[in-house]
Steps between C-alpha positions, in 0.01 A plus 500: 500500500375153390355299787494132525174358635548301824867617546535333844373162382479506119265258321636271226188439290543207268156439355142635499154364431173694504511774764796332683872511491722233652845531652788248482369331813149451358350781719188651336456879473195698373628719217374853558790673315524368156243566222320175538179586673290470182612159380766365737839331433509213253135542385448227237318727254759776523797252479346332189436840333848626585665180372297528175610851454869442585504221251408749241671825607653606832546879504354811650273759351765717345454324169185502294286194508124429403428362844578830662241678277250224547538507875468877510178488292352231730599697812371842385173339384422446873579856599331843458577668169735756658726211602590394149882502507720230641865530606662165550795497746691208655532625861369731765803717460429543128137578578596762756749657257247511216232645728732773616611582145128508384402732790786735438422518125129555568540763765824656387647498848806312635416515873419175678386427854559148640430334825735263677 
């Protein structure tokens, strides 16, 4: 039930830069799958910020940290007042799980309709 992309001729991606990924032969591919559309792979600003953070603390959002609160305040300041709560998760799966749990709690129903 877990598909491999390009099963007939799998890609072995070894590096990426900007919006492109490169295979072991140096062939360039436009990355339309990963979450890079907004900044790209190896963006110098993001790499520098990530390195600075990892030198201090490398964890996810399950532990309390002032940066989470500060980021939530900066983010919600840009949004309408009704959008004043932030939930930080580390993956799309966690986001979907949380959305489902919130919807079930709010509506009191367990039924779900999904599309394949």
